[in-house]
ZAMARGU-4260 file (C-alpha; in steps of 0.2 Angstrom, whole numbers, plus 5000, padded with zeros to 4 digits):
<rodrens>
0) 5042/5102/5059 | 5054/5085/5058 | 5065/5082/5044 | 5070/5064/5048 | 5079/5063/5033
5) 5088/5077/5027 | 5091/5071/5010 | 5074/5068/5005 | 5070/5087/5007 | 5083/5094/4997
10) 5081/5104/4980 | 5085/5090/4971 | 5073/5078/4978 | 5059/5093/4979 | 5063/5094/4959
15) 5064/5075/4956 | 5047/5072/4965 | 5039/5085/4955 | 5044/5080/4940 | 5034/5063/4943
20) 5020/5071/4951 | 5019/5081/4933 | 5021/5065/4923 | 5007/5056/4935 | 4996/5071/4932
25) 4998/5065/4913 | 4993/5048/4916 | 4976/5040/4911 | 4968/5025/4920 | 4974/5013/4906
30) 4992/5020/4914 | 4991/5002/4922 | 4993/4992/4906 | 5009/5001/4903 | 5018/4992/4918
35) 5032/4984/4908 | 5039/5004/4909 | 5055/5002/4918 | 5051/5008/4934 | 5036/4997/4937
40) 5046/4983/4935 | 5052/4976/4950 | 5057/4957/4952 | 5055/4942/4942 | 5041/4935/4948
45) 5043/4914/4946 | 5028/4904/4953 | 5012/4913/4960 | 5011/4922/4977 | 4998/4932/4984
50) 4995/4942/5001 | 4977/4944/5007 | 4972/4959/5019 | 4958/4954/5031 | 4954/4971/5040
55) 4945/4972/5056 | 4936/4987/5055 | 4932/4997/5071 | 4946/4992/5082 | 4947/4974/5087
60) 4950/4971/5107 | 4967/4961/5109 | 4965/4956/5126 | 4949/4945/5123 | 4956/4939/5108
65) 4972/4934/5113 | 4969/4932/5133 | 4984/4930/5145 | 4983/4912/5152 | 4997/4909/5164
70) 4994/4912/5180 | 4999/4928/5186 | 4994/4938/5172 | 4977/4930/5170 | 4975/4934/5188
75) 4980/4952/5184 | 4968/4952/5167 | 4953/4945/5178 | 4957/4960/5192 | 4955/4973/5178
80) 4941/4966/5165 | 4933/4956/5182 | 4919/4971/5186 | 4910/4984/5175 | 4893/4993/5175
85) 4888/4979/5162 | 4896/4966/5172 | 4913/4956/5171 | 4922/4955/5154 | 4936/4945/5159
90) 4936/4926/5149 | 4938/4912/5165 | 4952/4900/5161 | 4941/4886/5162 | 4933/4893/5144
95) 4948/4896/5138 | 4956/4876/5139 | 4953/4871/5122 | 4959/4886/5112 | 4977/4887/5125
100) 4992/4892/5112 | 5008/4882/5115 | 5021/4889/5104 | 5036/4878/5096 | 5050/4889/5108
105) 5040/4895/5125 | 5039/4915/5127 | 5048/4922/5142 | 5043/4925/5159 | 5031/4909/5158
110) 5019/4920/5150 | 5006/4911/5141 | 4992/4916/5129 | 4975/4907/5124 | 4962/4913/5108
115) 4945/4917/5112 | 4934/4901/5114 | 4926/4904/5098 | 4942/4903/5089 | 4946/4885/5089
120) 4948/4885/5072 | 4962/4896/5072 | 4969/4887/5090 | 4972/4873/5077 | 4979/4883/5063
125) 4992/4886/5076 | 4995/4869/5083 | 4997/4865/5065 | 5011/4878/5063 | 5001/4888/5050
130) 4998/4902/5062 | 5009/4915/5069 | 5004/4929/5083 | 5013/4945/5081 | 5010/4953/5099
135) 5008/4974/5100 | 5010/4980/5083 | 5004/4997/5077 | 5008/5011/5069 | 5024/5021/5073
140) 5033/5033/5064 | 5049/5030/5074 | 5053/5019/5086 | 5045/5028/5102 | 5048/5025/5122
145) 5035/5030/5133 | 5043/5046/5138 | 5046/5051/5122 | 5029/5050/5116 | 5024/5058/5132
150) 5036/5074/5129 | 5033/5071/5111 | 5049/5072/5108 | 5050/5063/5093 | 5036/5061/5079
155) 5019/5050/5081 | 5007/5044/5070 | 4994/5058/5066 | 4977/5059/5075 | 4978/5043/5087
160) 4964/5035/5091 | 4953/5040/5077 | 4945/5028/5067 | 4946/5034/5050 | 4962/5042/5053
165) 4971/5025/5061 | 4964/5015/5047 | 4972/5026/5034 | 4988/5026/5044 | 4987/5008/5044
170) 4984/5006/5027 | 4993/5020/5019 | 5004/5028/5032 | 4995/5042/5031 | 4980/5052/5039
175) 4964/5052/5032 | 4964/5057/5013 | 4980/5047/5009 | 4978/5042/4991 | 4993/5028/4992
180) 4992/5013/5001 | 5008/4999/5005 | 4998/4986/4997 | 4997/4997/4980 | 5014/5001/4980
185) 5018/4983/4983 | 5006/4981/4967 | 5015/4995/4958 | 5031/4983/4957 | 5022/4967/4953
190) 5013/4975/4938 | 5027/4968/4925 | 5025/4953/4933 | 5006/4949/4927 | 5002/4949/4911
195) 4985/4958/4914 | 4990/4972/4926 | 4972/4976/4929 | 4972/4959/4941 | 4988/4965/4953
200) 4978/4973/4966 | 4960/4966/4969 | 4947/4971/4983 | 4933/4963/4988 | 4926/4974/5000
205) 4924/4991/4991 | 4935/5004/4990 | 4951/5005/5002 | 4967/5016/5001 | 4978/5000/5005
210) 4976/4994/4986 | 4980/5011/4977 | 4997/5014/4971 | 5006/5025/4959 | 5000/5014/4944
215) 4992/5001/4952 | 4972/5003/4951 | 4963/4991/4963 | 4949/4982/4954 | 4934/4979/4964
220) 4923/4963/4965 | 4908/4960/4974 | 4907/4943/4985 | 4897/4936/4970 | 4910/4939/4958
225) 4913/4952/4945 | 4903/4967/4944 | 4894/4971/4928 | 4887/4984/4919 | 4868/4983/4922
230) 4862/4991/4906 | 4871/4979/4896 | 4867/4963/4905 | 4846/4969/4901 | 4842/4971/4918
235) 4839/4990/4917 | 4828/5001/4906 | 4812/4993/4905 | 4811/4981/4890 | 4823/4990/4878
240) 4837/4983/4881 | 4828/4963/4883 | 4829/4963/4864 | 4848/4955/4861 | 4850/4967/4845
245) 4848/4982/4854 | 4857/4977/4869 | 4873/4974/4857 | 4870/4991/4849 | 4869/4998/4864
250) 4886/4992/4871 | 4895/4995/4855 | 4887/5013/4858 | 4894/5015/4875 | 4912/5009/4871
255) 4915/5017/4852 | 4929/5031/4853 | 4921/5047/4856 | 4930/5065/4848 | 4927/5075/4866
260) 4944/5071/4876 | 4931/5068/4893 | 4917/5059/4882 | 4932/5044/4874 | 4940/5043/4892
265) 4923/5037/4899 | 4922/5025/4884 | 4939/5019/4886 | 4936/5016/4904 | 4918/5008/4901
270) 4927/4994/4890 | 4939/4989/4902 | 4927/4988/4913 | 4916/4977/4900 | 4933/4966/4896
275) 4938/4964/4914 | 4920/4958/4920 | 4920/4946/4904 | 4938/4940/4910 | 4934/4938/4929
280) 4916/4929/4926 | 4925/4917/4914 | 4940/4913/4925 | 4930/4910/4941 | 4916/4900/4932
285) 4929/4888/4931 | 4932/4885/4947 | 4921/4876/4957 | 4927/4874/4976 | 4921/4858/4985
290) 4928/4867/5003 | 4912/4870/5013 | 4911/4890/5018 | 4900/4896/5033 | 4883/4902/5026
295) 4878/4922/5033 | 4895/4926/5036 | 4901/4940/5025 | 4920/4938/5029 | 4919/4920/5022
300) 4909/4925/5007 | 4924/4937/5002 | 4936/4925/5005 | 4927/4911/4996 | 4929/4923/4981
305) 4946/4928/4983 | 4949/4908/4984 | 4939/4907/4968 | 4950/4922/4960 | 4966/4912/4965
310) 4959/4898/4958 | 4956/4906/4940 | 4973/4915/4942 | 4980/4907/4926 | 4964/4913/4915
315) 4968/4930/4922 | 4988/4929/4918 | 4993/4934/4938 | 5007/4928/4946 | 5008/4942/4959
320) 4992/4946/4969 | 4986/4958/4983 | 4967/4956/4989 | 4959/4965/5003 | 4942/4959/5014
325) 4935/4963/5028 | 4923/4962/5046 | 4915/4977/5053 | 4909/4979/5069 | 4923/4979/5081
330) 4920/4995/5089 | 4914/4987/5104 | 4912/5003/5117 | 4897/4992/5123 | 4889/4976/5123
335) 4906/4968/5121 | 4902/4951/5129 | 4891/4949/5115 | 4897/4958/5101 | 4916/4953/5101
340) 4911/4936/5102 | 4900/4935/5088 | 4914/4944/5078 | 4928/4932/5082 | 4918/4917/5076
345) 4918/4923/5063 | 4935/4928/5058 | 4941/4909/5063 | 4927/4900/5055 | 4932/4910/5040
350) 4949/4909/5041 | 4950/4891/5044 | 4940/4889/5027 | 4951/4899/5018 | 4966/4888/5023
355) 4955/4872/5019 | 4950/4880/5002 | 4970/4886/4998 | 4974/4866/5002 | 4961/4861/4989
360) 4969/4872/4976 | 4987/4867/4979 | 4992/4886/4983 | 4992/4883/5004 | 5013/4889/5002
365) 5009/4902/4990 | 4996/4914/4999 | 4999/4923/5016 | 4984/4930/5025 | 4985/4944/5038
370) 4975/4953/5050 | 4975/4972/5053 | 4964/4985/5063 | 4961/5001/5067 | 4969/5000/5084
375) 4969/4989/5099 | 4958/4995/5114 | 4959/4999/5131 | 4960/4985/5145 | 4950/4999/5156
380) 4931/4996/5154 | 4920/5010/5151 | 4903/5002/5156 | 4901/4987/5144 | 4916/4988/5134
385) 4932/4996/5131 | 4937/5013/5121 | 4950/5016/5108 | 4970/5012/5110 | 4983/5009/5100
390) 4993/4993/5098 | 4985/4977/5097 | 4990/4960/5093 | 4988/4953/5073 | 4989/4936/5066
395) 4997/4930/5050 | 4992/4913/5041 | 4999/4902/5026 | 5009/4888/5023 | 5024/4899/5021
400) 5022/4905/5040 | 5035/4901/5051 | 5019/4897/5065 | 5015/4889/5081 | 5025/4904/5088
405) 5024/4922/5094 | 5033/4937/5088 | 5037/4953/5097 | 5037/4959/5114 | 5024/4951/5127
410) 5017/4967/5136 | 5015/4964/5154 | 4995/4970/5159 | 4995/4987/5166 | 4984/5003/5167
415) 4995/5012/5175 | 5005/5027/5168 | 5021/5026/5177 | 5039/5023/5172 | 5040/5006/5180
420) 5047/4992/5169 | 5029/4984/5168 | 5023/5000/5165 | 5035/5004/5149 | 5021/4999/5136
425) 5005/5006/5141 | 5001/5025/5139 | 4985/5025/5149 | 4969/5013/5151 | 4979/5001/5147
430) 4982/5006/5129 | 4999/4998/5123 | 5014/5008/5115 | 5017/4997/5099 | 5035/4989/5102
435) 5032/4983/5083 | 5027/4996/5071 | 5016/4992/5054 | 5032/4996/5042 | 5041/4983/5053
440) 5026/4970/5048 | 5022/4976/5031 | 5041/4974/5026 | 5041/4957/5033 | 5028/4952/5020
445) 5032/4963/5006 | 5050/4953/5008 | 5042/4936/5007 | 5030/4942/4991 | 5047/4949/4982
450) 5050/4966/4986 | 5067/4968/4988 | 5078/4978/5001 | 5084/4992/4986 | 5065/4993/4983
455) 5057/4994/5001 | 5060/5012/5003 | 5046/5015/4989 | 5034/5004/4997 | 5039/5009/5016
460) 5045/5026/5017 | 5046/5025/5036 | 5054/5009/5036 | 5073/5019/5035 | 5069/5023/5055
465) 5068/5005/5059 | 5082/4991/5060 | 5100/4989/5060 | 5103/5001/5046 | 5095/5016/5058
470) 5105/5012/5072 | 5089/5002/5081 | 5093/4982/5077 | 5079/4981/5094 | 5066/4986/5079
475) 5071/4974/5065 | 5066/4976/5046 | 5062/4956/5047 | 5051/4951/5060 | 5055/4932/5056
480) 5038/4926/5054 | 5039/4921/5036 | 5050/4908/5026 | 5058/4913/5012
</rodrens>
């Protein structure tokens, strides 16, 4: 067992955490409405800000998304991906000509990148300064060299290369079964900034640990809007509840106080759900966007709903919000040449439309959207696809982003597992050892959102292992891709 911070394992710390757990055990779901209780009052929110997490489920292949374009690296990329049982997977330079990324500050060693051909919209956002690329980011507990990883000399993220676990590690810094995500931890700090704490953390993609905090609960919304209680809407039980009087009576019945503690709590949750549904429906009903979103694109539909919710922020009483949306299907073990391009087209079209909608709403500078994925993938092929990896490249979009730039260390392409300098970020099969941690990535986003340095340890407990304070200035806690 690694005790990285001995002060966190003292008897006093144990008793303090035990007291917190005891208090949490007495809390009801309505605890989120008690956000004004000291601990949840984090920052004085002036104006509106939102974070939007776009999770790419399955593990996005980084090398065919942000593609090496300079002659030397593209030649090596073509060599590595130019043949396989299912044919070549390398993208040609000719196909990448329209999506070459030209940063304001050139990358070292003559490195150049282009986006996949299907991502022309995002290439334009990059050129316009509203998109940045964070290179080789992934879960780390502490900074790791390749030798330390091989020798297991320091703690590593649990269950590497496992979908469910790495999704959880990205979202909650722990393996599957974790109960609190860093989006929810940020939400905890933002509760008191909102007139109605219910709408601090909103998922438009179902249940996700990313948005679960100690007090913050995720409000789940569908692509079509608030989720209603069907029976009260008269959509169930045959003709019984189509009579308005009967429907109203039933609505009162399921919300009235009960003498049994569990029945009473059920009534309170039902009442809260119905109240929230009415409030959300009214809020988004007043937001009609002229920006077109691509039809048949599930991610675009989710982001359209996020845009409408942001448009209704005043009616929802929200000044700080954290959202989550997702796109599935990135586990491209086979048929990658067909499957991944279609997914990347959806990603690019959805983000481009969302950017335009935020401009229409006048909040482009106040909303930051970022991608995440289970892991990157291997450079080596397994036929006509790739296998699970570790680090990968991610995108950050918004008017407050220091865009038209790359952040992090460009990893030389390699599939070797030697100690040579060009292999320092590769742990076999072209899997990347992350040179930037999720904690650094999240801290940079959180700091822009309003999380102070003193509060950051509550949001990201492992962040203390990175940065100048930990003696690792080469792993800064602020990556620089956000403006103040």
